C-alpha positions as CSV (number, residue, x, y, z in Angstrom):
1,M,-182.9,81.5,-34.4
2,A,-185.8,79.9,-36.1
3,L,-183.5,78.0,-38.4
4,T,-181.9,75.9,-35.4
5,N,-185.6,74.8,-34.2
6,Y,-187.7,74.4,-37.3
7,G,-185.1,73.9,-40.2
8,H,-186.0,75.8,-43.4
9,I,-189.3,77.1,-42.2
10,N,-189.8,80.2,-40.2
11,Q,-191.4,80.4,-36.7
12,R,-194.9,81.3,-37.9
13,T,-194.9,78.4,-40.7
14,A,-193.5,75.7,-38.0
15,A,-196.6,76.8,-35.6
16,Y,-198.9,76.5,-38.6
17,A,-197.4,73.0,-39.2
18,A,-197.8,72.0,-35.7
19,K,-201.4,73.1,-35.6
20,Q,-201.9,70.9,-39.0
21,M,-200.3,67.8,-37.5
22,L,-202.6,68.0,-34.2
23,A,-205.8,68.9,-36.3
24,H,-205.5,65.8,-38.4
25,A,-204.2,63.6,-35.5
26,E,-207.5,64.8,-33.4
27,P,-210.0,62.1,-34.9
28,I,-207.6,59.4,-33.8
29,L,-207.0,60.5,-30.2
30,V,-209.8,59.0,-28.1
31,L,-208.3,57.5,-25.0
32,S,-206.4,60.7,-24.4
33,K,-209.7,62.5,-24.0
34,F,-210.7,60.7,-20.9
35,G,-207.6,60.6,-18.7
36,Q,-206.5,62.9,-16.1
37,S,-204.5,65.4,-18.0
38,K,-201.3,67.0,-16.9
39,P,-199.4,69.0,-19.5
40,L,-195.6,69.1,-19.5
41,P,-194.0,72.6,-18.5
42,K,-191.0,73.8,-20.0
43,N,-187.6,73.1,-18.5
44,T,-188.6,70.3,-16.1
45,A,-187.3,67.0,-14.9
46,D,-188.2,64.0,-17.2
47,T,-190.6,62.5,-14.3
48,V,-194.1,63.9,-13.9
49,K,-196.0,63.5,-10.6
50,F,-199.6,63.0,-10.2
51,R,-200.6,63.8,-6.6
52,R,-203.9,63.3,-4.8
53,P,-204.8,63.9,-0.9
54,I,-205.3,60.6,0.8
55,P,-209.0,60.7,2.4
56,F,-209.3,61.1,6.0
57,S,-210.5,57.6,7.8
58,V,-213.9,57.5,9.1
59,L,-214.6,58.3,12.7
60,T,-216.1,55.3,13.7
61,T,-214.3,54.8,16.9
62,Q,-214.2,58.5,17.6
63,T,-215.6,59.4,21.1
64,P,-218.1,62.4,21.4
65,L,-216.8,65.6,21.3
66,V,-216.4,67.2,24.9
67,E,-217.8,70.9,25.6
68,G,-214.5,73.0,25.3
69,V,-212.2,70.3,24.8
70,T,-210.4,70.5,21.2
71,P,-210.3,66.9,19.6
72,A,-206.9,65.2,18.4
73,E,-205.5,66.9,15.1
74,Q,-205.7,64.9,11.9
75,Q,-202.5,65.0,9.5
76,L,-203.0,65.8,6.0
77,S,-201.1,63.4,3.6
78,Y,-200.6,63.0,0.1
79,E,-199.8,60.4,-2.4
80,D,-197.3,60.6,-5.5
81,V,-197.8,58.5,-8.4
82,A,-194.8,59.3,-10.4
83,V,-194.3,58.4,-14.3
84,Q,-191.4,59.0,-16.5
85,L,-191.4,60.8,-19.7
86,K,-190.3,59.2,-22.9
87,Q,-189.3,61.0,-26.2
88,Y,-191.0,59.6,-29.4
89,G,-190.6,60.7,-33.2
90,G,-190.5,60.3,-36.8
91,V,-188.8,61.5,-39.8
92,T,-189.4,61.2,-43.5
93,K,-186.8,61.7,-46.1
94,I,-187.6,63.9,-49.1
95,T,-185.3,63.9,-52.4
96,D,-185.0,66.8,-54.4
97,V,-186.2,64.7,-57.3
98,V,-189.6,64.0,-55.4
99,Q,-189.8,67.9,-54.6
100,D,-189.0,69.0,-58.1
101,L,-190.9,66.4,-60.2
102,A,-193.7,64.9,-58.1
103,E,-197.2,65.8,-58.8
104,D,-198.3,65.2,-55.0
105,P,-197.7,67.9,-52.6
106,V,-195.3,65.8,-50.7
107,L,-194.4,68.1,-47.9
108,S,-198.2,68.8,-46.9
109,D,-198.7,64.9,-47.4
110,A,-195.6,64.3,-45.2
111,S,-197.0,66.6,-42.5
112,M,-200.4,65.3,-42.5
113,L,-199.1,61.7,-42.4
114,S,-196.8,62.5,-39.5
115,G,-199.8,63.9,-37.6
116,E,-201.3,60.6,-37.9
117,Q,-198.2,58.8,-37.0
118,A,-197.7,60.9,-33.9
119,A,-201.6,60.0,-32.7
120,E,-201.8,56.5,-33.1
121,T,-198.4,56.2,-31.4
122,I,-199.6,58.1,-28.4
123,E,-203.1,56.2,-28.5
124,M,-201.6,52.8,-28.4
125,L,-199.2,53.8,-25.6
126,T,-202.0,54.8,-23.8
127,W,-203.9,51.6,-24.6
128,G,-201.0,49.6,-23.4
129,T,-201.1,51.1,-20.1
130,I,-204.6,50.9,-19.3
131,K,-205.5,47.4,-20.8
132,G,-202.5,46.3,-18.4
133,G,-204.5,47.0,-14.9
134,S,-204.8,44.4,-12.5
135,N,-208.6,44.4,-12.0
136,V,-209.8,41.7,-14.5
137,F,-213.1,40.3,-15.3
138,F,-213.8,37.4,-17.7
139,D,-216.8,36.7,-20.0
140,T,-218.6,34.7,-17.4
141,A,-218.3,34.5,-13.5
142,A,-217.0,30.9,-13.8
143,H,-214.0,31.7,-16.0
144,T,-210.7,32.8,-14.2
145,S,-208.2,33.2,-16.8
146,R,-208.1,34.3,-20.5
147,T,-207.3,30.9,-22.1
148,A,-211.1,30.2,-20.9
149,V,-212.9,33.0,-22.5
150,D,-215.4,31.5,-25.2
151,S,-218.4,33.9,-24.8
152,K,-219.5,37.5,-25.8
153,I,-220.1,40.5,-23.7
154,S,-223.0,40.1,-21.2
155,L,-225.3,42.6,-19.2
156,N,-224.5,40.8,-15.8
157,R,-220.7,40.9,-16.3
158,L,-221.1,44.7,-16.9
159,R,-223.2,45.1,-13.8
160,A,-220.6,43.4,-11.9
161,I,-217.7,45.9,-13.0
162,V,-219.9,48.8,-12.0
163,R,-220.7,47.3,-8.7
164,N,-217.1,46.8,-8.3
165,L,-216.1,50.3,-9.3
166,K,-218.8,52.0,-7.1
167,S,-218.1,50.0,-4.0
168,N,-214.3,51.3,-4.5
169,R,-215.8,54.8,-4.6
170,G,-215.2,55.3,-8.5
171,K,-216.8,58.0,-9.5
172,P,-218.7,58.7,-13.0
173,V,-216.7,60.8,-15.6
174,T,-218.0,64.2,-15.6
175,Q,-215.0,65.9,-17.8
176,I,-212.9,65.1,-20.8
177,M,-210.3,66.8,-23.0
178,G,-211.9,69.1,-25.7
179,S,-211.8,68.2,-29.2
180,S,-209.7,71.2,-30.2
181,V,-205.9,71.3,-30.3
182,N,-205.8,73.4,-27.4
183,F,-205.4,72.4,-23.8
184,A,-208.8,72.5,-22.3
185,T,-211.6,70.6,-20.7
186,Q,-215.3,70.2,-21.1
187,S,-218.1,69.1,-18.8
188,V,-220.3,65.9,-19.9
189,E,-222.9,63.8,-18.3
190,G,-221.5,61.7,-15.9
191,G,-221.4,57.8,-16.6
192,Y,-218.6,55.0,-16.7
193,I,-216.7,54.9,-19.9
194,A,-215.9,51.6,-21.8
195,F,-213.2,51.5,-24.6
196,C,-213.5,48.6,-27.0
197,H,-212.4,47.3,-30.6
198,T,-215.2,48.4,-33.4
199,D,-215.4,44.6,-33.7
200,C,-217.7,44.4,-30.4
201,E,-220.2,46.9,-31.7
202,A,-222.6,44.3,-32.9
203,D,-222.7,42.5,-29.7
204,V,-222.8,45.9,-27.7
205,R,-225.9,46.8,-29.6
206,D,-227.4,43.3,-28.8
207,L,-227.0,44.0,-25.2
208,P,-230.5,44.3,-23.1
209,G,-231.4,48.0,-22.6
210,F,-228.9,49.3,-25.3
211,T,-229.7,53.2,-25.8
212,H,-228.6,54.2,-29.4
213,L,-227.3,57.7,-30.3
214,A,-230.4,58.5,-31.9
215,D,-232.5,58.1,-28.5
216,Y,-230.1,60.1,-26.4
217,G,-232.5,63.1,-26.9
218,S,-230.8,66.2,-25.3
219,R,-228.0,64.0,-24.1
220,K,-224.8,64.8,-26.2
221,P,-222.3,62.1,-27.5
222,L,-218.9,62.4,-25.5
223,C,-217.1,62.0,-28.9
224,P,-217.7,60.8,-32.6
225,E,-216.8,57.3,-31.4
226,E,-219.3,56.9,-28.8
227,I,-222.0,54.3,-30.3
228,G,-224.6,54.4,-27.3
229,S,-224.9,53.3,-23.8
230,V,-226.1,50.5,-21.5
231,E,-227.5,51.7,-18.1
232,S,-224.5,53.7,-16.6
233,I,-222.0,52.6,-19.1
234,R,-221.2,54.8,-22.3
235,F,-219.4,52.7,-25.0
236,I,-216.1,54.3,-27.2
237,M,-214.8,52.1,-30.0
238,T,-211.8,52.5,-32.2
239,P,-210.2,50.1,-34.7
240,L,-206.8,50.7,-32.8
241,L,-207.6,48.5,-29.6
242,T,-206.8,45.5,-31.0
243,P,-207.8,42.1,-30.0
244,I,-205.3,39.1,-28.5
245,A,-205.5,36.8,-31.3
246,A,-206.0,33.1,-30.5
247,A,-205.6,33.5,-26.6
248,G,-209.0,31.9,-25.7
249,A,-210.5,28.9,-25.5
250,A,-211.2,26.2,-28.1
251,V,-213.4,27.7,-30.6
252,G,-215.6,24.5,-31.2
253,S,-219.3,25.7,-31.7
254,S,-219.3,28.8,-29.7
255,G,-219.7,31.2,-32.6
256,M,-216.8,33.2,-31.6
257,V,-214.4,34.9,-34.0
258,A,-211.1,32.8,-34.1
259,S,-208.3,34.3,-36.5
260,D,-206.7,30.7,-36.7
261,D,-209.9,28.7,-36.7
262,T,-208.9,27.1,-33.5
263,N,-209.0,29.3,-30.5
264,V,-211.2,32.2,-29.6
265,D,-209.8,35.9,-30.0
266,V,-209.9,37.8,-26.7
267,Y,-211.2,41.4,-27.2
268,P,-210.2,43.5,-24.0
269,I,-213.3,46.0,-22.8
270,V,-211.5,48.5,-20.3
271,V,-214.4,50.2,-18.3
272,I,-213.0,53.4,-16.5
273,A,-214.1,55.7,-13.5
274,K,-213.1,59.3,-13.2
275,G,-209.4,59.7,-12.6
276,A,-208.4,56.2,-13.4
277,Y,-205.6,57.1,-15.4
278,G,-203.3,59.8,-16.2
279,L,-201.2,61.0,-18.9
280,V,-199.3,63.9,-20.5
281,P,-201.6,65.1,-23.4
282,L,-200.7,65.7,-27.0
283,K,-202.1,69.2,-26.9
284,G,-201.1,72.6,-26.9
285,A,-198.4,74.8,-28.6
286,K,-195.6,72.2,-27.7
287,A,-197.1,69.1,-28.0
288,I,-195.6,68.2,-31.1
289,V,-192.7,69.8,-32.5
290,P,-192.3,69.7,-36.2
291,S,-189.2,69.9,-38.2
292,V,-188.8,70.7,-41.8
293,L,-185.7,70.7,-43.7
294,N,-186.3,71.5,-47.5
295,P,-184.3,69.7,-50.3
296,G,-182.1,72.2,-52.2
297,T,-179.8,73.6,-49.3
298,P,-176.4,72.4,-49.7
299,S,-174.7,71.6,-46.6
300,K,-171.5,69.8,-45.5
301,S,-173.1,66.8,-45.1
302,D,-175.2,67.2,-48.4
303,P,-173.3,69.4,-50.9
304,L,-175.5,69.2,-53.6
305,G,-178.7,69.8,-51.4
306,Q,-180.1,66.6,-52.6
307,V,-182.5,65.6,-49.5
308,G,-184.4,67.1,-46.9
309,F,-186.7,65.9,-44.2
310,V,-189.9,66.0,-42.3
311,G,-190.2,65.2,-38.7
312,W,-192.0,65.1,-35.5
313,K,-191.3,64.6,-31.8
314,A,-193.2,64.6,-28.8
315,Y,-192.6,63.7,-24.9
316,F,-195.3,61.5,-23.6
317,A,-196.2,59.2,-20.5
318,S,-199.2,57.5,-19.4
319,V,-199.9,55.8,-16.1
320,I,-202.8,54.3,-14.4
321,L,-203.6,56.1,-11.0
322,N,-205.8,54.0,-9.4
323,Q,-206.2,50.1,-10.0
324,T,-209.7,49.9,-8.5
325,W,-211.2,52.7,-10.8
326,M,-210.9,50.6,-13.9
327,A,-211.7,47.2,-15.1
328,R,-210.7,45.1,-17.7
329,L,-213.6,42.8,-19.4
330,E,-211.8,40.2,-21.6
331,V,-214.5,38.7,-23.8
332,G,-215.2,37.0,-27.3
333,V,-216.9,38.4,-30.6
334,S,-219.5,36.7,-32.4
335,D,-218.4,35.7,-35.7
336,I,-221.0,37.2,-38.0
């Protein structure tokens, strides 16, 4: 039975291979820690629904209660946000010559690299979802389109975003996914979370009131990718969140990075409140299904047993749950 599911490794070894993949992938997974997570149950449909109750309206027109008279009933209703699961995966082919003669541990390395590939695939799928939100701010209040972007991040624009999130009842993030391979959450000190590329780091550190990690005191970093905070916003940076090259205004004398030396590169910075987006997490025993087929085993399609394979597959989906609980700020980055 193990042969059917895991190729030429037994079930115990396959479980270890899955753990190894996830352990190596974990440092790359950043966005997955902050979404509303819903693990995929076995033997279910290909659509996952995130469900929330619709708040009751404020009783501004309600007449005062009359003694002994029951008021009109309220109807409890729910809203579903559905997303269809997709399957992703990769395969590495290994020949018997490589297995027999190479000095490198090819099977171990293939497993390690498969873990990195899985993590980056999931991370970029999540980034593609959340950076596509409709609540958009630009580098200055005067700019209304991406093609006008010609300046770096500013405190006033961050304050405008926080005001927008709070006016839409967006709450600070108080829980994130744990850093282990198991599906679990951990409580954190509340704050709005900003995701951006590592190129933004110098400009963020130059913001008035920026607090370095070293000055946090008893406050703990959310993850290794956090660099500090400004007022109620905590900044998470990763090089995977790539800019939109040459999408801004003419670089001129703006001093912004322009990869084509003509137009400013635009960097999306996504600021989220609690429950802004959801995903099926890359967590748990069935998060990544490894497949290892060792070279050297003859079969009808490979009579001499000359090839083997290392592969992975995973189901994943991500979705914005509330457009007004996240905002995308598009800015340039100082050319230093």
